[in-house]
SETORRO-973204 format. One record per residue: x, y, z of N, C-alpha, C, O in turn; residue in one letter. Coordinates in pm, whole numbers, plus 50000, padded with zeros to 5 digits. Layout:
<recs>
XYZXYZXYZXYZa/...
</recs>
This chain:
<recs>
177312441680750177682448880630176612450380599175912440580575m/175892469080584174492479480611174242468380464174802461280380p/172812474280521171932469080385170262483180386170092491180478t/169622482480299168892494480282167962486780384166792490380401p/168462476780446166762469980533168112472880724167552476980825d/169332470580727169302475080825170682462480845170822456080740g/171502458980938172752456380928172342441180965171612436281051f/173672432280793174272419480867175192414980903176322414680854i/174712409981016176212406881163176682388881144176002378881166e/178012390381098178592372481096179612372881189180712377481157l/179432369581274180602366681391181022344081323180212336881265e/181672342381341182532330581355183642328681372184552335181320w/183812315881475185102307381445185172298381503184502296781606t/186352285981436186292275881407187262266881539188472264881545r/186582264281600186482251381802186472238681734185932237681623q/186832232481772187112217581831186592206981728185882197081743d/187512215381562186932205381448185862211081360185352205481262g/185592222781408183982225081315184212240881286185362245281295r/183022250381247182682267981232181662263781347180972253881373l/181912276981407180662277381527180312299181433180922307581366d/179202297481487178962312981319177242318781495176552315281591y/177622328481405175962340481527175902341481350176762337381272s/175102345781331174362351781227172962357281274172162350381338l/172632377781214172312383581272171752395481128172402404581077k/170192390081094169672398680990169002406180986168602407681102t/168202417580878166802424480900166262412180876166522402280807p/165072417580992163442409080965163702410480765164182418680687a/162852392780757162532388380584164152385480548164282383480427g/164722385280582165922383680498165912366980489165242359580562w/166502364280419167452349680431168962349480395169402356180301k/169952339480492171172341380414171412327080375170992316880431i/172502328880220172492311780193174172312680254174802323180242e/174722301080316176252300780397176622290580302176082279480298i/178122296580179178872280280108179652273780214179582283380290a/180152267480263180832261680361181852251980307182062239980322n/182302260280249184632251980130185242247180222186282242080179d/185072245580398186162240880447186102226780482187042220380530s/184802221780450184672205180449184702209880623185862206280644g/184302214380736184682216280861182572218180887181872226780832l/182012205580998180892205980972180682224781103181272229881199p/179782226881036178722237681133178052240881215176872240581179l/178272245881376177252248281431177232262081437178192269681415r/175432266681484174882277681461174782282681634173972276581706a/175472291681683174842294381802173982303581879173692301081996l/
</recs>
């Protein structure tokens, strides 16, 4: 997703009963993830 400061990139896969994700943001940005799946999250 483009922003004035650069791109936000999110990739995720469902694996072994969890959601694995990779998130890249422009410097200084913070992202909040809402996980309604009920599966645990694991940052890669």
